[in-house]
C-alpha positions as CSV (number, residue, x, y, z in Angstrom):
1,M,8.5,59.2,-42.9
2,D,10.5,57.1,-40.5
3,L,8.2,54.6,-39.0
4,A,10.8,52.8,-36.9
5,P,11.8,54.3,-33.5
6,R,15.3,55.8,-33.5
7,L,18.0,54.1,-31.5
8,G,18.2,55.3,-27.9
9,T,14.6,56.8,-28.1
10,P,12.0,55.1,-25.8
11,A,9.1,53.6,-27.8
12,E,5.8,55.5,-27.5
13,Q,3.4,53.6,-25.3
14,P,-0.1,52.8,-26.8
15,S,-3.0,54.9,-25.5
16,L,-5.3,53.1,-23.1
17,L,-7.9,55.9,-23.2
18,A,-10.5,53.7,-24.8
19,F,-10.5,51.4,-21.7
20,D,-10.5,54.2,-19.1
21,R,-13.6,54.0,-16.9
22,A,-14.1,57.8,-16.6
23,H,-13.8,58.1,-20.4
24,L,-16.5,55.4,-20.9
25,A,-18.7,57.0,-18.2
26,E,-18.8,60.2,-20.3
27,L,-20.3,58.2,-23.2
28,V,-22.7,56.3,-21.0
29,D,-24.0,59.6,-19.5
30,D,-24.5,61.2,-22.9
31,L,-26.4,58.1,-24.1
32,S,-28.6,57.8,-21.0
33,Q,-29.6,61.5,-21.2
34,R,-30.5,61.7,-24.9
35,L,-31.6,58.3,-26.1
36,P,-34.8,58.2,-24.0
37,E,-35.9,61.5,-25.6
38,I,-35.3,60.0,-29.1
39,V,-36.8,56.5,-28.5
40,G,-39.5,57.5,-26.1
41,H,-38.6,55.1,-23.3
42,P,-35.4,54.1,-21.4
43,V,-32.8,52.3,-23.5
44,P,-30.7,49.4,-22.1
45,I,-27.0,50.5,-21.9
46,Q,-24.2,48.2,-20.8
47,R,-20.4,48.3,-20.7
48,M,-18.9,45.5,-22.7
49,G,-15.5,43.9,-23.0
50,G,-12.8,45.6,-25.1
51,G,-13.7,49.1,-24.1
52,A,-17.1,49.0,-25.9
53,V,-20.5,50.3,-24.8
54,G,-23.6,48.4,-26.0
55,I,-27.2,49.7,-26.5
56,E,-30.4,48.1,-27.7
57,V,-32.9,50.1,-29.7
58,P,-36.2,49.2,-31.6
59,A,-36.0,48.9,-35.3
60,E,-38.3,51.9,-36.0
61,S,-36.0,54.2,-33.9
62,L,-32.7,53.1,-35.5
63,P,-32.4,55.9,-38.1
64,D,-33.0,58.7,-35.5
65,V,-30.7,57.1,-33.0
66,A,-28.0,56.6,-35.6
67,R,-28.3,60.2,-36.8
68,F,-27.8,61.4,-33.3
69,L,-24.8,59.2,-32.8
70,R,-23.2,60.5,-35.9
71,D,-24.0,64.2,-35.6
72,G,-24.2,64.6,-31.9
73,L,-21.5,62.3,-30.5
74,G,-19.1,62.0,-33.4
75,F,-19.5,58.4,-34.4
76,D,-18.2,58.9,-37.9
77,M,-17.4,55.3,-38.9
78,L,-19.7,52.2,-39.3
79,T,-17.2,49.4,-39.1
80,S,-19.4,46.3,-39.3
81,V,-23.0,45.0,-39.7
82,S,-23.8,41.5,-38.4
83,G,-26.8,39.3,-38.3
84,V,-27.3,36.5,-35.7
85,D,-30.1,33.9,-35.7
86,M,-31.3,33.6,-32.1
87,L,-34.0,31.0,-33.0
88,D,-36.9,33.0,-31.6
89,H,-35.7,36.3,-33.2
90,V,-32.9,37.7,-35.4
91,D,-30.4,40.3,-34.2
92,S,-29.1,43.0,-36.5
93,I,-25.9,44.3,-34.8
94,Y,-23.9,47.4,-35.7
95,H,-20.4,48.6,-34.5
96,L,-19.6,52.3,-34.6
97,R,-16.4,54.2,-33.9
98,A,-15.9,57.8,-32.9
99,L,-12.3,58.3,-34.1
100,G,-12.0,61.8,-32.6
101,R,-13.1,60.7,-29.1
102,N,-11.9,57.1,-29.2
103,W,-15.2,55.4,-28.5
104,L,-16.6,52.1,-29.6
105,L,-20.3,51.5,-29.6
106,Q,-22.5,48.4,-30.4
107,I,-26.1,48.8,-31.4
108,R,-28.4,45.7,-31.2
109,V,-31.8,45.6,-32.9
110,K,-34.1,42.6,-32.3
111,L,-36.2,41.6,-35.3
112,P,-39.0,39.0,-35.6
113,A,-37.7,35.6,-37.0
114,D,-40.5,35.2,-39.6
115,K,-39.9,38.7,-41.1
116,P,-36.7,40.4,-40.1
117,E,-36.8,44.0,-41.5
118,V,-34.9,47.1,-40.3
119,P,-34.3,50.5,-41.9
120,S,-31.1,50.8,-43.9
121,L,-28.3,53.1,-42.7
122,V,-26.8,53.7,-46.2
123,G,-28.0,57.3,-46.1
124,L,-25.9,57.9,-42.9
125,W,-22.8,55.8,-43.6
126,S,-21.9,54.7,-47.1
127,S,-20.1,51.7,-45.7
128,A,-23.5,50.2,-44.8
129,N,-24.1,49.4,-48.5
130,W,-22.1,46.2,-49.0
131,L,-22.3,45.3,-45.2
132,E,-26.1,45.2,-45.3
133,R,-26.1,43.3,-48.6
134,E,-24.0,40.6,-47.0
135,E,-26.4,40.1,-44.1
136,F,-29.3,40.1,-46.6
137,D,-27.6,37.4,-48.5
138,L,-26.4,35.2,-45.6
139,V,-29.0,35.8,-42.9
140,G,-32.1,37.1,-44.8
141,I,-32.5,40.5,-43.1
142,T,-34.3,43.0,-45.3
143,Y,-32.9,46.5,-45.0
144,T,-35.7,48.8,-46.1
145,G,-34.6,51.8,-48.1
146,H,-31.4,50.2,-49.3
147,P,-30.6,51.5,-52.9
148,D,-29.4,48.1,-54.2
149,L,-30.5,45.3,-51.9
150,R,-29.5,42.0,-53.7
151,R,-27.1,39.1,-53.0
152,I,-23.4,39.9,-52.9
153,M,-21.7,36.5,-52.2
154,L,-24.1,33.8,-53.5
155,D,-25.8,33.4,-56.9
156,D,-29.0,35.2,-57.5
157,E,-30.8,31.9,-57.9
158,F,-29.6,30.5,-54.6
159,Q,-32.4,29.4,-52.3
160,G,-32.2,30.1,-48.6
161,H,-29.8,31.9,-46.3
162,P,-26.8,29.8,-45.1
163,L,-26.3,31.5,-41.7
164,L,-29.8,30.7,-40.5
165,K,-30.0,27.7,-38.2
166,S,-32.9,26.3,-40.2
167,F,-30.8,26.2,-43.4
168,R,-30.2,22.8,-45.0
169,S,-27.7,22.4,-47.8
170,T,-29.4,19.4,-49.3
171,P,-33.1,18.4,-49.5
172,T,-34.7,15.7,-47.4
173,V,-34.2,12.3,-49.1
174,V,-36.5,9.3,-48.2
175,H,-34.6,6.0,-48.3
176,D,-35.9,2.5,-48.4
177,P,-36.9,0.8,-45.1
178,A,-34.3,-0.9,-43.1
179,T,-33.2,-4.4,-44.3
180,T,-34.7,-6.0,-41.2
181,Q,-38.3,-5.1,-42.4
182,V,-38.1,-7.0,-45.7
183,P,-36.0,-9.8,-47.1
184,P,-32.4,-8.5,-47.7
185,D,-32.5,-9.1,-51.5
186,Q,-35.7,-7.0,-51.9
187,A,-34.4,-4.3,-49.6
188,I,-31.1,-3.9,-51.6
189,A,-33.0,-4.0,-55.0
190,G,-35.7,-1.6,-53.8
191,E,-38.5,-3.8,-55.3
192,Q,-40.9,-3.0,-52.5
193,Q,-40.8,0.7,-53.3
194,R,-41.3,0.6,-57.0
195,R,-44.5,2.2,-58.4
196,V,-45.4,3.5,-54.9
197,E,-46.5,7.1,-55.0
198,R,-45.3,9.2,-52.0
199,V,-45.0,12.8,-51.0
200,V,-41.4,13.7,-50.2
201,G,-40.8,16.9,-48.2
202,K,-37.9,19.1,-49.3
203,R,-36.6,21.7,-46.9
204,L,-34.1,23.2,-49.4
205,G,-32.9,22.3,-52.9
206,Q,-30.8,24.3,-55.2
207,G,-33.0,23.8,-58.3
208,Q,-36.0,21.6,-58.8
209,E,-34.5,18.2,-58.7
210,E,-33.6,16.0,-55.7
211,R,-29.9,15.8,-55.1
212,L,-28.0,13.5,-52.8
213,H,-25.2,14.5,-50.5
214,P,-21.8,13.3,-51.9
215,G,-21.2,11.2,-48.8
216,T,-24.5,9.3,-48.9
217,P,-24.0,5.6,-49.6
218,T,-25.9,4.2,-52.6
219,F,-25.5,0.4,-51.9
220,G,-24.1,-0.1,-55.5
221,N,-26.2,0.1,-58.6
222,M,-29.2,-1.6,-57.2
223,A,-30.3,1.2,-54.8
224,I,-33.5,3.1,-55.5
225,F,-34.4,6.7,-54.5
226,Q,-38.1,7.6,-54.7
227,Q,-37.8,10.9,-56.5
228,T,-35.1,10.0,-59.1
229,G,-35.2,6.3,-59.4
230,Q,-31.5,6.2,-59.3
231,G,-29.9,2.8,-59.9
232,V,-33.1,1.0,-60.9
233,E,-33.4,-0.4,-64.4
234,P,-36.8,0.1,-66.0
235,D,-39.0,-2.9,-66.0
236,E,-39.7,-3.7,-69.6
237,T,-42.6,-6.0,-68.8
238,V,-44.7,-3.1,-67.3
239,S,-46.5,-0.8,-69.7
240,R,-45.7,2.9,-69.4
241,P,-48.4,5.6,-69.9
242,G,-48.9,6.0,-73.6
243,E,-47.1,2.7,-74.5
244,M,-48.3,-0.8,-75.3
245,G,-47.2,-3.5,-73.0
246,T,-44.9,-6.3,-74.2
247,G,-46.9,-9.0,-72.4
248,S,-49.9,-10.7,-73.7
């Protein structure tokens, strides 16, 4: 097949039907008439940029709405599933295309931030399989009814979800007080912190041990960190549990 236009033949202009206002009005009319019957109350509908139409539906009505969109309006392709952390809630966003009618639709579902759950759409569009697994992995959204909901990009032992605004890549590390609070030689050596029991909060740690960010300064080999004791030589004059002291 010759993909290049022949010499002397005017190039075919791209179709702008997807941006035509009358064409989009047909989709808006169909949605405004049928969605309230399915959901049970009026559904917000808006025209968006790029020739798309956006709707917002509750999580429990998503499967019925999606089935109507596929079987009733011809939305035969689920192109993307996205999760967005909005601090007070989490949005699960879907983009659908009706190839035969040249329509683009966005569905937004608001989920509670403490327990974001929404029914899976794998039974309607097979492309939802890996797309939903990605959002489960990175955002922490649980898609109920998914046949194989597990991480797809990160290790199974990974803790947390990197696209949440509350995610921290390293745990909280408690450092020694500033050098202005104690003599400089003691602050650098960390003597005032030895054998002091403290509770150190950790927001996230990959594993059970405290880890330091690679860019954290350590002040040479005399620094002390309260969880690991990094850089501090053991004091041989102090008896350890189960050992006899060297002093008299």
